[in-house]
C-alpha positions as CSV (number, residue, x, y, z in Angstrom):
1,M,-97.7,-157.8,-125.8
2,I,-95.7,-154.8,-127.1
3,Q,-97.3,-152.5,-129.7
4,S,-95.4,-151.8,-132.8
5,T,-95.2,-148.1,-133.8
6,Q,-95.7,-149.1,-137.4
7,E,-98.5,-151.0,-139.1
8,P,-97.2,-154.6,-138.8
9,K,-95.9,-155.7,-142.2
10,T,-93.9,-158.8,-142.7
11,K,-90.3,-158.2,-143.7
12,S,-88.2,-161.0,-145.1
13,F,-84.5,-161.7,-144.4
14,V,-82.2,-164.0,-146.3
15,F,-79.1,-165.1,-144.3
16,L,-76.3,-166.2,-146.6
17,L,-74.2,-168.6,-144.6
18,L,-70.6,-168.8,-146.0
19,N,-68.4,-171.8,-145.3
20,Q,-67.0,-171.6,-141.8
21,F,-69.4,-168.8,-140.8
22,T,-69.3,-167.7,-137.1
23,L,-72.2,-169.2,-135.3
24,I,-72.5,-166.6,-132.6
25,A,-72.6,-163.7,-135.1
26,F,-75.3,-165.5,-137.1
27,A,-77.4,-166.4,-134.0
28,N,-77.3,-162.9,-132.7
29,A,-78.6,-161.6,-136.1
30,L,-81.4,-164.2,-136.4
31,E,-82.7,-164.6,-132.9
32,P,-83.9,-160.9,-132.5
33,L,-86.2,-161.4,-135.4
34,R,-87.9,-164.4,-133.7
35,I,-88.2,-162.7,-130.4
36,A,-89.6,-159.5,-132.0
37,N,-92.3,-161.7,-133.6
38,R,-93.2,-163.0,-130.2
39,S,-93.1,-159.5,-128.6
40,V,-96.1,-158.3,-130.7
41,G,-97.8,-161.7,-131.3
42,K,-97.5,-161.2,-135.1
43,T,-95.1,-162.2,-137.9
44,L,-93.1,-159.0,-138.2
45,Y,-90.2,-161.0,-139.8
46,K,-89.6,-164.2,-141.7
47,W,-86.3,-165.6,-142.9
48,R,-84.6,-168.1,-145.1
49,L,-81.1,-169.6,-144.8
50,A,-79.2,-169.7,-148.0
51,G,-75.9,-171.0,-149.1
52,E,-73.9,-172.3,-152.0
53,G,-75.2,-175.8,-152.9
54,G,-78.4,-175.2,-151.0
55,Q,-78.1,-178.2,-148.6
56,T,-76.1,-177.4,-145.5
57,A,-73.5,-174.9,-144.2
58,K,-70.8,-175.7,-141.8
59,S,-69.8,-173.2,-139.1
60,S,-66.3,-172.4,-137.8
61,S,-67.2,-174.5,-134.7
62,G,-68.1,-177.5,-136.9
63,A,-71.9,-177.2,-136.3
64,V,-73.8,-177.9,-139.4
65,V,-77.0,-175.9,-140.3
66,Q,-79.7,-177.0,-142.7
67,L,-80.3,-174.5,-145.5
68,D,-83.6,-173.5,-147.1
69,M,-82.2,-172.5,-150.5
70,G,-79.2,-172.2,-152.7
71,L,-78.2,-169.2,-154.7
72,E,-81.6,-168.6,-156.2
73,E,-83.2,-165.2,-156.8
74,V,-84.7,-163.4,-153.9
75,N,-87.5,-160.8,-153.8
76,R,-86.9,-157.0,-154.3
77,D,-88.0,-156.3,-150.7
78,D,-85.8,-158.9,-149.1
79,T,-82.8,-158.0,-146.9
80,V,-79.7,-160.2,-147.5
81,I,-77.3,-160.7,-144.5
82,V,-73.9,-162.3,-145.4
83,C,-72.6,-164.3,-142.5
84,G,-68.8,-164.7,-142.7
85,G,-66.2,-166.3,-140.4
86,L,-62.9,-168.0,-140.9
87,N,-60.9,-168.1,-144.2
88,I,-63.2,-165.5,-145.7
89,K,-61.3,-165.2,-148.9
90,A,-61.7,-168.9,-149.7
91,A,-65.4,-168.7,-148.7
92,T,-65.9,-165.8,-151.1
93,T,-66.4,-167.8,-154.2
94,Q,-67.3,-166.6,-157.6
95,P,-70.8,-168.0,-157.5
96,V,-71.4,-166.1,-154.3
97,L,-70.1,-162.9,-155.8
98,N,-72.2,-163.3,-158.9
99,W,-75.3,-163.9,-156.8
100,L,-74.7,-160.8,-154.6
101,R,-74.1,-158.6,-157.6
102,R,-77.2,-159.9,-159.4
103,E,-79.4,-159.3,-156.4
104,A,-77.9,-155.9,-155.6
105,R,-79.1,-154.7,-159.0
106,K,-82.6,-155.0,-157.7
107,G,-81.8,-152.4,-155.1
108,I,-82.2,-154.7,-152.1
109,A,-80.6,-154.0,-148.7
110,I,-77.5,-156.0,-148.1
111,G,-75.4,-156.4,-144.9
112,G,-72.5,-158.4,-143.6
113,V,-71.8,-159.7,-140.1
114,D,-68.3,-160.7,-138.8
115,T,-66.2,-161.0,-141.9
116,G,-69.2,-161.0,-144.2
117,S,-68.3,-157.3,-145.0
118,Y,-65.3,-158.6,-146.9
119,T,-67.5,-160.5,-149.3
120,V,-69.9,-157.6,-149.8
121,A,-66.9,-155.3,-150.5
122,K,-65.4,-157.9,-152.9
123,A,-68.6,-157.8,-154.8
124,G,-68.2,-154.1,-155.2
125,L,-71.2,-153.2,-153.2
126,L,-69.7,-150.9,-150.6
127,D,-68.4,-148.0,-152.6
128,N,-68.9,-144.7,-150.8
129,K,-70.4,-146.5,-147.8
130,R,-69.3,-146.6,-144.2
131,V,-68.5,-150.2,-143.2
132,T,-67.0,-152.1,-140.3
133,I,-65.5,-155.5,-139.8
134,H,-64.1,-157.5,-136.9
135,W,-61.0,-155.7,-135.5
136,E,-58.8,-158.7,-136.2
137,N,-59.5,-158.3,-140.0
138,R,-59.1,-154.5,-140.2
139,D,-55.5,-154.6,-141.5
140,S,-56.2,-157.0,-144.3
141,F,-59.4,-155.3,-145.2
142,M,-57.6,-151.9,-145.6
143,E,-54.9,-153.5,-147.7
144,D,-57.5,-155.0,-150.1
145,F,-60.0,-152.1,-150.1
146,P,-58.0,-148.9,-149.5
147,D,-60.8,-146.7,-150.9
148,I,-63.6,-148.0,-148.7
149,K,-64.5,-146.0,-145.6
150,L,-63.7,-148.5,-142.9
151,T,-64.7,-147.6,-139.3
152,T,-63.9,-149.1,-135.9
153,S,-67.6,-149.0,-134.9
154,V,-69.4,-152.1,-133.6
155,Y,-71.8,-151.8,-136.5
156,T,-72.7,-149.4,-139.3
157,C,-76.0,-148.6,-141.1
158,D,-75.4,-146.5,-144.2
159,G,-78.4,-146.3,-146.5
160,N,-79.3,-149.9,-147.5
161,R,-76.0,-151.3,-146.5
162,Y,-75.4,-152.8,-143.0
163,S,-72.4,-154.3,-141.3
164,S,-71.5,-155.6,-137.9
165,A,-68.1,-156.6,-136.4
166,G,-69.6,-160.0,-135.3
167,G,-70.3,-161.5,-132.0
168,A,-72.6,-159.4,-129.8
169,A,-72.3,-156.5,-132.4
170,S,-74.7,-158.4,-134.6
171,L,-77.3,-158.1,-131.9
172,D,-76.7,-154.3,-131.6
173,M,-77.2,-153.9,-135.3
174,M,-80.4,-155.9,-135.4
175,L,-81.8,-154.0,-132.4
176,R,-81.2,-150.8,-134.4
177,I,-83.1,-152.3,-137.3
178,L,-86.0,-153.4,-135.1
179,A,-86.2,-149.9,-133.5
180,N,-86.3,-148.3,-137.0
181,D,-88.9,-150.8,-138.2
182,H,-91.2,-151.0,-135.2
183,G,-90.1,-148.6,-132.5
184,Q,-87.8,-148.6,-129.5
185,D,-90.2,-150.5,-127.3
186,V,-90.0,-153.6,-129.5
187,A,-86.2,-153.3,-129.6
188,N,-86.0,-152.9,-125.8
189,W,-88.3,-155.8,-125.1
190,T,-86.2,-158.0,-127.5
191,A,-83.0,-156.9,-125.7
192,D,-84.6,-157.7,-122.3
193,Q,-85.6,-161.2,-123.5
194,M,-81.9,-161.8,-124.5
195,L,-80.7,-160.5,-121.1
196,Y,-78.8,-157.8,-123.0
197,S,-78.7,-154.6,-121.0
198,A,-75.8,-152.7,-122.6
199,T,-77.1,-152.0,-126.1
200,R,-74.5,-150.1,-128.2
201,T,-74.9,-147.6,-131.0
202,D,-73.0,-147.2,-134.2
203,R,-70.8,-144.6,-132.4
204,D,-69.4,-147.2,-130.0
205,E,-66.0,-148.6,-130.7
206,Q,-65.2,-152.3,-131.1
207,R,-62.1,-152.6,-129.0
208,L,-61.7,-151.5,-125.4
209,S,-59.8,-148.3,-124.6
210,V,-56.1,-148.7,-124.1
211,P,-56.2,-148.4,-120.3
212,T,-59.0,-151.0,-120.1
213,R,-57.3,-153.4,-122.5
214,I,-53.9,-153.3,-120.7
215,G,-55.5,-153.2,-117.2
216,V,-53.6,-150.0,-116.4
217,R,-54.9,-146.5,-116.0
218,H,-51.9,-144.3,-116.5
219,P,-52.5,-141.4,-118.9
220,K,-49.0,-141.1,-120.3
221,L,-48.6,-144.9,-120.8
222,S,-51.9,-144.9,-122.7
223,Q,-50.8,-142.0,-124.9
224,V,-47.5,-143.8,-125.8
225,I,-49.3,-147.1,-126.6
226,H,-51.8,-145.2,-128.8
227,M,-48.9,-143.6,-130.7
228,M,-47.3,-147.0,-131.2
229,E,-50.6,-148.5,-132.5
230,A,-51.0,-145.6,-135.0
231,N,-47.4,-145.8,-136.3
232,I,-46.7,-149.4,-137.2
233,E,-45.3,-148.9,-140.7
234,D,-43.0,-146.0,-139.5
235,P,-42.0,-146.8,-135.9
236,I,-41.2,-143.9,-133.6
237,S,-38.1,-144.2,-131.5
238,P,-38.4,-144.6,-127.7
239,G,-36.7,-141.2,-127.3
240,K,-39.3,-139.5,-129.5
241,L,-42.2,-141.3,-127.8
242,A,-40.9,-140.1,-124.4
243,E,-40.4,-136.6,-125.6
244,N,-44.0,-136.5,-127.0
245,V,-45.5,-137.2,-123.6
246,G,-43.0,-135.0,-121.6
247,M,-40.7,-137.5,-120.0
248,S,-37.2,-138.9,-120.4
249,T,-36.4,-142.1,-122.1
250,R,-35.4,-143.6,-118.8
251,Q,-38.7,-142.6,-117.2
252,L,-40.6,-144.3,-120.1
253,E,-38.5,-147.4,-119.6
254,R,-39.4,-147.6,-115.9
255,L,-43.1,-147.0,-116.7
256,F,-43.3,-149.9,-119.1
257,R,-41.3,-152.2,-116.8
258,R,-43.5,-151.3,-113.9
259,Y,-46.9,-151.8,-115.6
260,L,-46.2,-154.2,-118.5
261,D,-43.1,-156.0,-117.5
262,R,-41.3,-155.3,-120.7
263,S,-39.4,-152.5,-122.4
264,P,-41.1,-150.0,-124.7
265,K,-39.1,-151.4,-127.6
266,R,-40.2,-155.0,-126.8
267,Y,-43.9,-153.9,-126.5
268,Y,-43.7,-152.0,-129.8
269,M,-42.1,-155.0,-131.5
270,E,-44.9,-157.3,-130.3
271,L,-47.5,-154.9,-131.8
272,R,-45.7,-154.8,-135.2
273,L,-45.3,-158.6,-135.3
274,Q,-49.0,-159.1,-134.4
275,K,-50.0,-157.0,-137.3
276,A,-47.5,-158.9,-139.5
277,R,-49.1,-162.2,-138.5
278,N,-52.6,-160.9,-139.3
279,L,-51.5,-159.8,-142.8
280,L,-49.7,-163.0,-143.5
281,M,-52.7,-165.1,-142.5
282,Q,-55.5,-162.9,-144.0
283,T,-54.0,-161.3,-147.2
284,D,-52.1,-162.3,-150.3
285,M,-49.4,-159.7,-149.7
286,S,-45.8,-160.9,-150.2
287,V,-43.7,-161.5,-147.1
288,I,-41.5,-158.6,-148.2
289,N,-44.4,-156.2,-148.4
290,V,-45.7,-157.5,-145.1
291,A,-42.3,-156.7,-143.6
292,L,-42.4,-153.2,-145.0
293,A,-46.0,-152.6,-143.9
294,C,-44.9,-153.4,-140.3
295,G,-41.8,-151.2,-140.2
296,F,-39.1,-153.8,-141.1
297,S,-36.7,-152.6,-143.8
298,S,-34.8,-155.9,-143.8
299,P,-36.6,-159.2,-144.7
300,S,-33.9,-161.1,-142.8
301,H,-34.4,-159.0,-139.6
302,F,-38.2,-159.4,-140.0
303,S,-37.8,-163.2,-140.3
304,K,-35.5,-163.4,-137.3
305,C,-37.9,-161.3,-135.1
306,Y,-40.9,-163.3,-136.3
307,R,-39.2,-166.6,-135.4
308,T,-38.3,-165.4,-132.0
309,Q,-41.9,-164.4,-131.3
310,Y,-43.9,-167.2,-133.0
311,H,-41.3,-170.0,-133.3
312,T,-41.8,-170.3,-137.0
313,T,-40.8,-168.2,-140.1
314,P,-43.1,-165.8,-142.0
315,Y,-42.8,-168.1,-145.0
316,R,-43.9,-171.2,-143.1
317,E,-46.7,-169.3,-141.5
318,R,-48.0,-168.3,-144.9
319,G,-47.6,-171.9,-146.1
320,S,-49.5,-173.4,-143.2
321,Q,-52.3,-171.0,-143.8
322,S,-52.6,-172.0,-147.5
323,N,-52.8,-175.7,-146.5
324,D,-55.7,-175.2,-144.0
């Protein structure tokens, strides 16, 4: 048995499962609590599963989870973790927002995993707090909440507000909470039980570095791609990109052809269109505003490029999403 560094006191979590929540993010937040209890042979943690309606919640994979409660009041010393997933805007209903705001007035700790941070932000509970969300939802989150301090960390802990980017990051966040509550030995034992040997901190980034992501370790290519990713709304010309890394435009062309089998212009276009697709599917921005946010001054040119890449128009993409 592992000894807790604190006097064992039962702490209660309430997991709010939103419609189409991500099962892996939820499981990685819940299981560490069960394993921590086993590690010391005492009930360090207990938990309840909540959701609108109080009966069942359906995950994004279709798995259905039995709930313990609906949107009833919780205790002042409870910690609420909002578990999000797909179609988070539709899942963020008014009853859910009202419940979060009511419970927050008690001063309780509240967190969000995967896209759950969106719901917590929509409830107005993340002002002046550092927060993270899954990288795929960053663009839409920044459009909806431009004043919130969004990070690219795998998780954040800021006062009594927590957030994780989902997936394995939920486990990283919970291990941090376990360590704070009962010491590093309990957290380490829990990680070992889950065969998790690469625990990350809130200083670790979600996405892989550019060289790792593209499978190429070429410093100048990495610099150029980083500049492209940082300048989607106002694209930089290939000539200027080449000049910034001390090479000719022709050399830059050869570099992209050799390692990525496409021109710098094509690669840049794909980055811009990927952001456009994220905004179309995750925000209520008009198609014209999406085009402008991704560096297209002409809606017709945007539509043509989008159709070439995704074999549908931006308007149809938006329509198909609203019908899901």
